[in-house]
C-alpha positions as CSV (number, residue, x, y, z in Angstrom):
1,M,58.3,112.4,51.3
2,T,56.3,115.5,51.4
3,V,56.6,118.7,53.7
4,D,53.6,121.1,54.2
5,V,55.3,124.6,53.9
6,E,53.7,126.8,56.6
7,D,54.6,128.5,59.7
8,Y,53.9,127.8,63.5
9,F,51.1,130.2,63.7
10,Q,49.2,129.1,60.7
11,V,48.3,125.6,62.0
12,S,44.4,125.0,62.2
13,A,44.8,124.4,66.0
14,F,45.7,128.3,66.5
15,E,43.0,129.9,64.1
16,K,40.8,130.5,67.1
17,H,43.9,132.0,69.0
18,I,45.5,133.9,66.3
19,E,44.1,136.2,63.9
20,K,45.2,136.5,60.4
21,S,45.5,140.2,60.8
22,Q,48.8,139.3,63.2
23,W,50.3,136.9,60.9
24,D,52.6,139.8,59.2
25,I,53.7,141.1,62.7
26,L,54.5,137.8,64.6
27,Q,57.8,136.3,64.2
28,H,58.6,134.3,61.0
29,R,60.5,131.1,61.3
30,V,59.2,129.1,57.9
31,V,62.3,130.3,55.8
32,D,65.2,129.2,58.3
33,N,63.0,125.9,59.2
34,T,62.5,125.1,55.6
35,N,66.0,125.8,54.7
36,R,67.5,123.4,57.2
37,I,64.8,120.9,55.8
38,L,66.4,121.7,52.3
39,D,70.0,121.1,53.9
40,L,68.9,117.8,55.5
41,F,67.5,116.6,52.0
42,A,70.7,117.7,50.2
43,R,73.1,115.6,52.6
44,H,70.7,112.6,52.1
45,Q,70.5,113.5,48.5
46,V,66.6,112.8,48.3
47,R,63.9,115.1,46.4
48,V,60.7,115.5,47.8
49,T,57.3,117.4,47.3
50,F,56.9,120.9,49.1
51,F,53.1,121.6,49.5
52,T,53.3,125.3,50.1
53,L,51.0,127.9,50.9
54,G,50.7,130.8,48.7
55,W,51.1,133.1,51.5
56,V,54.5,132.0,52.0
57,A,55.4,131.8,48.4
58,E,54.5,135.6,48.0
59,R,56.4,136.6,50.9
60,Y,59.6,134.5,50.5
61,P,60.0,134.0,46.7
62,E,63.9,133.2,47.2
63,L,62.8,130.0,49.3
64,I,60.4,129.0,46.7
65,R,63.1,129.4,44.1
66,R,65.6,127.3,46.2
67,I,63.2,124.3,46.5
68,V,62.9,124.2,42.7
69,A,66.2,124.9,41.8
70,E,67.5,121.9,44.2
71,G,65.1,119.3,42.1
72,H,62.1,119.3,44.5
73,E,58.3,119.3,43.3
74,L,56.3,122.4,44.1
75,A,52.6,121.6,45.1
76,S,49.9,124.0,46.4
77,H,48.8,123.9,49.8
78,G,46.1,126.6,49.4
79,Y,46.5,130.3,49.9
80,E,46.4,130.7,53.9
81,H,45.6,127.3,55.0
82,I,41.7,127.6,55.2
83,R,40.2,124.4,55.5
84,V,38.0,123.2,52.4
85,T,35.1,122.5,55.0
86,E,35.1,126.4,55.4
87,Q,34.9,127.4,52.0
88,S,32.1,127.1,49.4
89,P,32.7,125.8,46.0
90,E,33.2,129.5,44.7
91,Q,35.4,130.4,47.3
92,F,37.5,126.9,47.0
93,R,37.8,127.7,43.2
94,A,39.1,131.3,43.6
95,D,41.8,129.8,46.4
96,I,43.5,127.2,44.4
97,R,43.4,129.3,41.2
98,K,45.1,132.1,43.0
99,T,47.6,129.8,44.6
100,K,48.2,127.6,41.8
101,Q,49.1,130.8,39.5
102,L,51.2,132.4,42.2
103,L,53.2,129.3,42.7
104,E,53.8,128.9,39.0
105,D,54.9,132.5,38.7
106,V,57.4,132.4,41.4
107,S,59.0,129.2,40.6
108,G,58.3,128.6,36.6
109,Q,57.6,125.4,37.5
110,A,54.1,123.7,36.7
111,V,52.0,123.0,40.0
112,I,50.0,119.9,39.3
113,G,49.4,118.6,43.0
114,Y,47.4,120.2,45.8
115,R,47.1,119.1,49.6
116,A,43.9,120.5,51.5
117,A,44.6,122.3,55.0
118,S,44.1,119.6,57.7
119,Y,43.1,117.0,55.1
120,S,39.7,118.7,55.0
121,I,38.2,116.8,51.9
122,G,36.1,113.9,52.8
123,A,32.7,112.5,52.4
124,K,30.9,115.6,52.5
125,N,32.7,117.7,50.3
126,L,34.2,115.5,47.3
127,W,33.2,118.1,44.9
128,A,36.3,119.6,45.7
129,L,38.3,117.1,43.9
130,E,36.3,117.8,40.4
131,V,37.2,121.5,41.1
132,L,40.8,120.7,41.5
133,E,40.8,118.8,38.2
134,E,39.0,121.7,36.4
135,E,41.6,124.0,37.5
136,G,44.4,122.0,36.1
137,H,45.8,119.8,39.0
138,L,46.4,116.2,38.3
139,Y,46.7,114.9,41.7
140,S,45.3,115.4,45.3
141,S,46.7,114.4,48.5
142,S,44.1,115.7,50.7
143,I,42.0,112.5,52.2
144,Y,43.3,110.9,55.2
145,P,41.2,107.5,55.4
146,V,41.1,107.5,59.3
147,K,38.5,108.3,62.1
148,H,39.8,111.6,63.6
149,D,38.1,114.2,65.6
150,L,39.2,117.0,63.0
151,Y,39.4,115.3,59.8
152,G,39.0,111.9,58.1
153,M,37.3,109.7,55.8
154,P,37.6,105.9,57.1
155,S,35.7,104.7,54.1
156,A,37.9,105.9,51.4
157,P,40.6,103.8,49.8
158,R,43.9,103.3,51.5
159,F,46.1,103.6,48.4
160,A,46.0,105.8,45.2
161,F,42.7,105.8,43.4
162,R,40.9,107.9,40.9
163,P,37.7,109.5,42.6
164,E,34.3,108.6,40.8
165,N,33.3,112.3,40.1
166,T,36.6,113.0,38.2
167,R,38.0,111.8,35.0
168,N,41.7,111.9,35.4
169,L,42.7,113.3,38.7
170,L,44.6,110.9,41.3
171,E,44.0,111.2,44.9
172,L,46.9,110.0,47.2
173,P,45.5,109.3,50.5
174,I,47.9,109.7,53.5
175,T,49.5,106.4,54.5
176,T,47.7,104.0,57.3
177,L,48.4,100.8,58.8
178,K,45.2,98.3,58.5
179,I,45.0,96.6,62.1
180,F,41.9,94.4,62.9
181,D,39.9,96.3,60.1
182,K,40.9,99.7,61.6
183,N,43.1,102.1,59.6
184,I,45.8,103.3,62.0
185,P,47.3,106.9,61.0
186,C,51.1,106.2,60.5
187,G,51.9,109.0,57.9
188,G,53.7,111.6,59.8
189,G,52.9,114.8,61.1
190,G,51.9,114.6,65.1
191,F,51.6,110.5,65.0
192,F,55.2,110.6,63.8
193,R,56.2,112.6,67.2
194,L,53.7,110.6,69.5
195,Y,54.5,106.8,68.3
196,P,58.2,105.2,69.2
197,Y,60.3,105.7,65.8
198,L,60.4,101.8,65.9
199,F,56.7,101.8,65.2
200,S,56.9,104.0,62.3
201,R,59.8,102.1,60.6
202,A,58.1,98.8,60.9
203,A,54.7,100.4,59.6
204,Y,56.5,101.3,56.5
205,Q,58.4,98.0,56.1
206,Y,55.1,96.1,56.1
207,L,53.6,98.7,53.7
208,N,56.8,98.2,51.1
209,S,57.6,94.5,51.6
210,V,54.2,92.8,52.3
211,E,51.6,95.1,50.9
212,K,54.0,96.2,48.1
213,Q,52.7,99.9,48.3
214,A,54.7,103.1,48.5
215,G,54.0,105.2,51.2
216,I,53.5,108.9,51.8
217,F,54.8,110.6,54.6
218,Y,54.4,114.4,55.7
219,F,55.8,116.9,58.3
220,H,55.6,120.6,58.8
221,P,58.7,123.0,59.1
222,W,57.7,124.0,62.6
223,E,58.0,120.4,63.6
224,I,61.7,120.7,63.7
225,D,61.5,123.8,65.8
226,P,61.5,123.1,69.3
227,Q,62.6,126.8,70.1
228,Q,59.5,128.3,68.2
229,P,57.3,131.0,70.3
230,R,55.0,129.3,72.6
231,Q,51.5,130.0,72.5
232,Q,49.4,130.8,75.7
233,N,45.8,130.0,76.5
234,L,45.8,127.0,74.3
235,P,43.4,124.0,75.1
236,L,45.5,121.2,76.6
237,K,44.9,118.8,73.6
238,S,46.0,121.6,71.3
239,R,49.1,122.0,73.3
240,F,50.0,118.5,73.6
241,R,49.4,118.0,69.9
242,H,51.5,120.9,68.8
243,Y,54.5,120.8,71.0
244,L,54.8,117.0,71.6
245,N,58.4,115.8,70.9
246,L,59.5,118.5,68.6
247,S,63.0,118.0,69.9
248,R,63.2,114.4,68.5
249,V,61.9,115.1,65.1
250,E,64.9,116.1,63.3
251,N,66.8,112.9,64.5
252,R,63.7,110.5,63.5
253,L,63.8,112.4,60.1
254,N,67.4,111.2,59.6
255,N,66.8,107.8,60.6
256,L,63.5,107.7,58.0
257,L,65.7,109.2,55.5
258,N,68.3,106.5,55.9
259,D,65.7,103.6,56.3
260,F,63.9,104.2,53.2
261,A,64.4,105.3,49.5
262,W,62.3,108.5,49.1
263,D,61.3,110.7,46.1
264,T,58.5,113.2,45.1
265,M,54.8,112.8,44.5
266,Q,55.2,113.3,41.1
267,N,58.1,110.9,40.2
268,V,56.3,108.0,42.4
269,F,52.8,108.3,41.4
270,L,52.6,109.9,38.0
271,S,54.5,108.8,34.8
272,K,54.9,112.2,33.0
273,P,57.6,114.7,33.9
274,L,56.8,118.1,35.1
275,A,56.2,120.5,32.1
276,K,58.0,124.0,32.6
277,T,55.4,127.1,32.2
278,S,56.3,129.5,29.7
279,S,58.2,132.5,30.8
């Protein structure tokens, strides 16, 4: 179970409509929403991985400390949600290095995982995985093995694999269901809001019982917040994707947490416990 910790105005779909210079003056809702999510996980006694923006951690260190204090894993989502496809190798290295150090300084926990903004690592920029390993990350969850208009690498393996250009890094693709030789996305986000819950439950049941694989699920704090400020002048597709069924997500999450056993990325896929950084 994973959460991509970013605020509603930081999504890639809004980047042409909301300037980064506005971020600090907009209403911030990420703390309240993430605290609601932490309360939800506490009720279900579940530990998860929070892929967190450095921008958020820098402004709200107490939120980060609560995440870690309650036994969750902290991982990197980059500093300010810049897609890897928009970065040079040098820019990417600087971004992940800055974010990793910031998260570790705030939390006191080693950060070993990374997830690219909008799953923006694919066939054309696999060099990013090598850079991640060089900068001390042990795993990435940045490839979605589907065909999508904004991201995706349908040729990638569906389950955990070690990329050829790395020595020890593990790539953990977002969960898909294979139907008639096509990978169907079912790992969370907008698809979780689009599909009936029964489809998501059936997909994970098949994954666990038939394919004998662990699934990876993701969502964002803003997805449990139907009262978030509505952005104007958005393209119809962006509006549909962002606001669809927000009022149903929290109830569906409760069902998902009841129906399956969940844990952190590190606990499920890596054998070694997290090391603590020195103070």
